[in-house]
TORKOL-4160 file (C-alpha; in steps of 0.2 Angstrom, whole numbers, padded with zeros to 4 digits, m for minus):
218
<pt num="1" X="0000" Y="0000" Z="0000"/>
<pt num="2" X="0006" Y="0018" Z="m0003"/>
<pt num="3" X="0009" Y="0030" Z="0011"/>
<pt num="4" X="m0007" Y="0039" Z="0008"/>
<pt num="5" X="m0017" Y="0023" Z="0006"/>
<pt num="6" X="m0033" Y="0025" Z="0017"/>
<pt num="7" X="m0031" Y="0007" Z="0022"/>
<pt num="8" X="m0014" Y="0010" Z="0029"/>
<pt num="9" X="m0021" Y="0025" Z="0039"/>
<pt num="10" X="m0035" Y="0015" Z="0046"/>
<pt num="11" X="m0023" Y="0001" Z="0051"/>
<pt num="12" X="m0011" Y="0014" Z="0059"/>
<pt num="13" X="m0026" Y="0022" Z="0069"/>
<pt num="14" X="m0032" Y="0005" Z="0075"/>
<pt num="15" X="m0014" Y="0000" Z="0081"/>
<pt num="16" X="m0013" Y="0017" Z="0090"/>
<pt num="17" X="m0030" Y="0014" Z="0098"/>
<pt num="18" X="m0025" Y="m0003" Z="0103"/>
<pt num="19" X="m0009" Y="0003" Z="0111"/>
<pt num="20" X="m0018" Y="0016" Z="0120"/>
<pt num="21" X="m0031" Y="0004" Z="0126"/>
<pt num="22" X="m0017" Y="m0008" Z="0132"/>
<pt num="23" X="m0009" Y="0006" Z="0142"/>
<pt num="24" X="m0026" Y="0010" Z="0150"/>
<pt num="25" X="m0028" Y="m0008" Z="0155"/>
<pt num="26" X="m0011" Y="m0009" Z="0163"/>
<pt num="27" X="m0015" Y="0008" Z="0172"/>
<pt num="28" X="m0031" Y="0000" Z="0179"/>
<pt num="29" X="m0023" Y="m0015" Z="0185"/>
<pt num="30" X="m0009" Y="m0005" Z="0194"/>
<pt num="31" X="m0023" Y="0005" Z="0202"/>
<pt num="32" X="m0032" Y="m0011" Z="0207"/>
<pt num="33" X="m0016" Y="m0017" Z="0215"/>
<pt num="34" X="m0013" Y="m0001" Z="0225"/>
<pt num="35" X="m0031" Y="0000" Z="0231"/>
<pt num="36" X="m0029" Y="m0018" Z="0237"/>
<pt num="37" X="m0013" Y="m0014" Z="0246"/>
<pt num="38" X="m0022" Y="0001" Z="0254"/>
<pt num="39" X="m0036" Y="m0010" Z="0259"/>
<pt num="40" X="m0024" Y="m0022" Z="0268"/>
<pt num="41" X="m0016" Y="m0008" Z="0276"/>
<pt num="42" X="m0032" Y="m0001" Z="0283"/>
<pt num="43" X="m0037" Y="m0019" Z="0289"/>
<pt num="44" X="m0021" Y="m0021" Z="0299"/>
<pt num="45" X="m0022" Y="m0003" Z="0307"/>
<pt num="46" X="m0040" Y="m0007" Z="0312"/>
<pt num="47" X="m0036" Y="m0023" Z="0320"/>
<pt num="48" X="m0020" Y="m0017" Z="0328"/>
<pt num="49" X="m0028" Y="0000" Z="0334"/>
<pt num="50" X="m0013" Y="0005" Z="0345"/>
<pt num="51" X="m0002" Y="0007" Z="0330"/>
<pt num="52" X="m0015" Y="0016" Z="0319"/>
<pt num="53" X="m0006" Y="0027" Z="0307"/>
<pt num="54" X="0011" Y="0018" Z="0310"/>
<pt num="55" X="0011" Y="0011" Z="0292"/>
<pt num="56" X="0008" Y="0027" Z="0283"/>
<pt num="57" X="0021" Y="0036" Z="0293"/>
<pt num="58" X="0034" Y="0023" Z="0290"/>
<pt num="59" X="0030" Y="0023" Z="0271"/>
<pt num="60" X="0033" Y="0041" Z="0270"/>
<pt num="61" X="0050" Y="0040" Z="0279"/>
<pt num="62" X="0055" Y="0025" Z="0269"/>
<pt num="63" X="0052" Y="0036" Z="0253"/>
<pt num="64" X="0063" Y="0050" Z="0260"/>
<pt num="65" X="0077" Y="0038" Z="0265"/>
<pt num="66" X="0076" Y="0029" Z="0248"/>
<pt num="67" X="0079" Y="0046" Z="0240"/>
<pt num="68" X="0095" Y="0049" Z="0250"/>
<pt num="69" X="0102" Y="0032" Z="0244"/>
<pt num="70" X="0096" Y="0035" Z="0226"/>
<pt num="71" X="0083" Y="0022" Z="0225"/>
<pt num="72" X="0071" Y="0026" Z="0211"/>
<pt num="73" X="0060" Y="0018" Z="0197"/>
<pt num="74" X="0053" Y="0001" Z="0199"/>
<pt num="75" X="0065" Y="m0002" Z="0214"/>
<pt num="76" X="0056" Y="0012" Z="0223"/>
<pt num="77" X="0039" Y="0005" Z="0219"/>
<pt num="78" X="0044" Y="m0012" Z="0227"/>
<pt num="79" X="0052" Y="m0003" Z="0242"/>
<pt num="80" X="0036" Y="0007" Z="0244"/>
<pt num="81" X="0025" Y="m0008" Z="0243"/>
<pt num="82" X="0036" Y="m0018" Z="0255"/>
<pt num="83" X="0035" Y="m0004" Z="0268"/>
<pt num="84" X="0016" Y="m0004" Z="0266"/>
<pt num="85" X="0016" Y="m0022" Z="0269"/>
<pt num="86" X="0029" Y="m0024" Z="0282"/>
<pt num="87" X="0018" Y="m0030" Z="0296"/>
<pt num="88" X="0005" Y="m0039" Z="0285"/>
<pt num="89" X="0011" Y="m0056" Z="0293"/>
<pt num="90" X="0004" Y="m0050" Z="0310"/>
<pt num="91" X="m0014" Y="m0053" Z="0302"/>
<pt num="92" X="m0010" Y="m0071" Z="0306"/>
<pt num="93" X="m0006" Y="m0069" Z="0324"/>
<pt num="94" X="m0019" Y="m0072" Z="0338"/>
<pt num="95" X="m0027" Y="m0057" Z="0347"/>
<pt num="96" X="m0020" Y="m0063" Z="0363"/>
<pt num="97" X="m0002" Y="m0059" Z="0356"/>
<pt num="98" X="m0006" Y="m0045" Z="0344"/>
<pt num="99" X="m0017" Y="m0035" Z="0356"/>
<pt num="100" X="m0009" Y="m0039" Z="0373"/>
<pt num="101" X="m0009" Y="m0023" Z="0383"/>
<pt num="102" X="0008" Y="m0026" Z="0390"/>
<pt num="103" X="0025" Y="m0033" Z="0386"/>
<pt num="104" X="0025" Y="m0051" Z="0379"/>
<pt num="105" X="0032" Y="m0066" Z="0388"/>
<pt num="106" X="0044" Y="m0078" Z="0380"/>
<pt num="107" X="0031" Y="m0089" Z="0372"/>
<pt num="108" X="0022" Y="m0074" Z="0365"/>
<pt num="109" X="0038" Y="m0066" Z="0358"/>
<pt num="110" X="0041" Y="m0083" Z="0349"/>
<pt num="111" X="0024" Y="m0082" Z="0341"/>
<pt num="112" X="0027" Y="m0063" Z="0337"/>
<pt num="113" X="0043" Y="m0068" Z="0328"/>
<pt num="114" X="0034" Y="m0079" Z="0316"/>
<pt num="115" X="0026" Y="m0064" Z="0308"/>
<pt num="116" X="0039" Y="m0062" Z="0294"/>
<pt num="117" X="0037" Y="m0080" Z="0290"/>
<pt num="118" X="0018" Y="m0077" Z="0288"/>
<pt num="119" X="0021" Y="m0062" Z="0277"/>
<pt num="120" X="0032" Y="m0073" Z="0266"/>
<pt num="121" X="0019" Y="m0086" Z="0265"/>
<pt num="122" X="0005" Y="m0073" Z="0261"/>
<pt num="123" X="0015" Y="m0063" Z="0248"/>
<pt num="124" X="0027" Y="m0076" Z="0239"/>
<pt num="125" X="0012" Y="m0083" Z="0230"/>
<pt num="126" X="0008" Y="m0066" Z="0222"/>
<pt num="127" X="0019" Y="m0064" Z="0208"/>
<pt num="128" X="0018" Y="m0045" Z="0207"/>
<pt num="129" X="0022" Y="m0043" Z="0226"/>
<pt num="130" X="0037" Y="m0055" Z="0226"/>
<pt num="131" X="0050" Y="m0041" Z="0223"/>
<pt num="132" X="0042" Y="m0032" Z="0238"/>
<pt num="133" X="0045" Y="m0046" Z="0250"/>
<pt num="134" X="0062" Y="m0039" Z="0256"/>
<pt num="135" X="0055" Y="m0028" Z="0269"/>
<pt num="136" X="0041" Y="m0039" Z="0276"/>
<pt num="137" X="0052" Y="m0054" Z="0277"/>
<pt num="138" X="0068" Y="m0046" Z="0282"/>
<pt num="139" X="0066" Y="m0030" Z="0292"/>
<pt num="140" X="0067" Y="m0039" Z="0309"/>
<pt num="141" X="0085" Y="m0045" Z="0305"/>
<pt num="142" X="0100" Y="m0037" Z="0314"/>
<pt num="143" X="0116" Y="m0031" Z="0307"/>
<pt num="144" X="0126" Y="m0042" Z="0319"/>
<pt num="145" X="0115" Y="m0058" Z="0314"/>
<pt num="146" X="0105" Y="m0058" Z="0331"/>
<pt num="147" X="0088" Y="m0054" Z="0323"/>
<pt num="148" X="0075" Y="m0065" Z="0316"/>
<pt num="149" X="0068" Y="m0075" Z="0307"/>
<pt num="150" X="0084" Y="m0081" Z="0298"/>
<pt num="151" X="0098" Y="m0074" Z="0308"/>
<pt num="152" X="0105" Y="m0065" Z="0293"/>
<pt num="153" X="0121" Y="m0054" Z="0296"/>
<pt num="154" X="0127" Y="m0038" Z="0288"/>
<pt num="155" X="0124" Y="m0037" Z="0269"/>
<pt num="156" X="0115" Y="m0054" Z="0269"/>
<pt num="157" X="0100" Y="m0044" Z="0273"/>
<pt num="158" X="0093" Y="m0035" Z="0258"/>
<pt num="159" X="0096" Y="m0016" Z="0259"/>
<pt num="160" X="0078" Y="m0011" Z="0259"/>
<pt num="161" X="0076" Y="m0021" Z="0275"/>
<pt num="162" X="0091" Y="m0014" Z="0283"/>
<pt num="163" X="0085" Y="0003" Z="0279"/>
<pt num="164" X="0067" Y="0000" Z="0285"/>
<pt num="165" X="0073" Y="m0008" Z="0301"/>
<pt num="166" X="0079" Y="0009" Z="0308"/>
<pt num="167" X="0063" Y="0018" Z="0302"/>
<pt num="168" X="0052" Y="0005" Z="0310"/>
<pt num="169" X="0061" Y="0006" Z="0327"/>
<pt num="170" X="0060" Y="0025" Z="0326"/>
<pt num="171" X="0041" Y="0026" Z="0324"/>
<pt num="172" X="0037" Y="0012" Z="0336"/>
<pt num="173" X="0047" Y="0020" Z="0350"/>
<pt num="174" X="0040" Y="0037" Z="0346"/>
<pt num="175" X="0022" Y="0031" Z="0348"/>
<pt num="176" X="0012" Y="0029" Z="0364"/>
<pt num="177" X="0008" Y="0011" Z="0370"/>
<pt num="178" X="m0004" Y="0005" Z="0383"/>
<pt num="179" X="0011" Y="0000" Z="0394"/>
<pt num="180" X="0022" Y="0015" Z="0390"/>
<pt num="181" X="0022" Y="0033" Z="0383"/>
<pt num="182" X="0031" Y="0037" Z="0367"/>
<pt num="183" X="0049" Y="0042" Z="0369"/>
<pt num="184" X="0056" Y="0059" Z="0365"/>
<pt num="185" X="0064" Y="0061" Z="0348"/>
<pt num="186" X="0081" Y="0064" Z="0357"/>
<pt num="187" X="0079" Y="0048" Z="0367"/>
<pt num="188" X="0075" Y="0037" Z="0352"/>
<pt num="189" X="0090" Y="0044" Z="0342"/>
<pt num="190" X="0102" Y="0040" Z="0356"/>
<pt num="191" X="0095" Y="0023" Z="0356"/>
<pt num="192" X="0097" Y="0021" Z="0338"/>
<pt num="193" X="0115" Y="0027" Z="0340"/>
<pt num="194" X="0118" Y="0014" Z="0353"/>
<pt num="195" X="0112" Y="0000" Z="0342"/>
<pt num="196" X="0122" Y="0006" Z="0327"/>
<pt num="197" X="0134" Y="m0008" Z="0322"/>
<pt num="198" X="0123" Y="m0021" Z="0331"/>
<pt num="199" X="0105" Y="m0020" Z="0326"/>
<pt num="200" X="0107" Y="m0007" Z="0312"/>
<pt num="201" X="0119" Y="m0004" Z="0298"/>
<pt num="202" X="0130" Y="0011" Z="0303"/>
<pt num="203" X="0128" Y="0020" Z="0287"/>
<pt num="204" X="0110" Y="0018" Z="0287"/>
<pt num="205" X="0108" Y="0024" Z="0305"/>
<pt num="206" X="0118" Y="0040" Z="0301"/>
<pt num="207" X="0109" Y="0044" Z="0285"/>
<pt num="208" X="0092" Y="0042" Z="0294"/>
<pt num="209" X="0097" Y="0054" Z="0308"/>
<pt num="210" X="0103" Y="0066" Z="0295"/>
<pt num="211" X="0086" Y="0065" Z="0286"/>
<pt num="212" X="0076" Y="0068" Z="0302"/>
<pt num="213" X="0087" Y="0083" Z="0306"/>
<pt num="214" X="0083" Y="0090" Z="0288"/>
<pt num="215" X="0065" Y="0087" Z="0291"/>
<pt num="216" X="0065" Y="0096" Z="0308"/>
<pt num="217" X="0060" Y="0081" Z="0318"/>
<pt num="218" X="0075" Y="0081" Z="0329"/>
């Protein structure tokens, strides 16, 4: 067909429309995924009322710290989703453990330590969420290998999880609990400094403190 052939123009228009429709479908699917994750987030906050708002705060801080380390594009999408879902495994815990108005005993702590495994079981079967598993599965690990569930040491723990570990502890200690009031920002930062090199990767802990200072939170 010649370049000015009406048939060619019709075929080109149809191809363009088909591409636009496909892009729109992908956008709808992406929106559906995000809406589902938001629903899971609300469900967990409603069940675990004492940490209401925790998930949203740590997601915001995770995005800020990710920018410091140059995380962007698809990697940032997975990190954000991982931060959103970091406690999703707690949905499988009994109320007697999750909602206990006080410190956990040894047996209850053992149950609590299962929540990363539950997160892995819940999310690993969802193909689109597998790249987001680093945080839900790995954030309770410690830099010195004393964490759980796998006892990973140093860089064996994915970077997203090493980064999130500091953020999670910051927000948890800053928040009120039935058995203790939230700590001051200065006290939490001192605690993080003390755990730098054991619980937390030193470079990450230092970068997080710098971020908080720039944000005016300390």
